[in-house]
N, C-alpha and C positions, 0 to 999 in steps of 0.2 A: 699761272702755267701756261704754256703753250696751247693752243688748241688741240693738235694732234696728241700731246701727253694727255689732256685732259679727256679726248675721246677715248684713248686707251684705259685710262684711269676708271671711266665709267663702266666699262665691261669687267673691271674686279669684282670679285666677291665683297661683300660689305665690309666683312673684317678687315679685309686688306684695303679696300679705298679708304677706310675710316683712319689707317696707319698712313697711307700715302697721300691722302688730300686732308688731314685733320687741322692743319692751320688755314686750310681753304676754308673750312666749314666753321671757324670759331667765330663765334660773334663778338663784336668789340663791346664791352660791357657799358660804355658810354652811349652806343647808338640808340638812336631814337626815330619812330616814323615820323612821317608827314602830318598823320592824325594827332600824334601826341603833340605835334610843335603848334599846330592849329589850335588844340584845346589851351596848351599854355599861354597863347596869345588872344584867347576868348575870340577866334575865329570859326565860323562854321566848318565842320569837316565835311568830308567826301563819304560819309557815313551811309546816306541813303544811296548812293550810287553802289557800294559796295555790298553790304548786306541788305538794304533793299530790293536790290536786284536778285540774290539769292532767295530772299522770302518770296518775291514775286514767282519765280522758277518754282519753289516750292508748292507755291499753292496751285500751279499749273498743274504740277504732278500728284494733288491731293496729299501732300506732306504737311508735318507741322512745323518745322525749324523752329523749335522752340529755343534752342541755344544764339541762333541768328537774332531772334526776336529779342531776346535779352541783352544781347551786345547792341543791338540797335537802340533800344530803351535806354540803356545806361550811358551810351554816348550821347543822347539828345538831351539827358539828364544834366551832363557835365557841360554838354554845350550852353545849356539856359543858365546854370549856376555860374558859369564865367569865372571859374575858381582852378582852371586848370584840368589836368589829368587825375581822374580820384587815385590811380596808382593801386588797383585792385588785382588781387593774387588771383589766378584762374578759379580757385575753390569758391571764391566769392562771387564769381560771374555765375558758376554754376550751380550754385548751392540751391537757388531758389525753384530749380527745375523738378 
């Protein structure tokens, strides 16, 4: 979508934007993140830089950030296991909170 058209589309009410930009917002079902690729290859991920920074900021603000801590722990577990992504559903990530 040309930049000018995108700028106009972003000003539309949400339902209209969804109709106009629906294809642009659709995610390819085979798309994977670089973190998923790292886990599959048995490499260390960037989890410390992502969730770790959020947790550090939460601590500074006196906030607990339990979901971020859980995600960090799960990814670290997966890194140590070297069996690839555990493929957890969102409910499985948040169920222990």
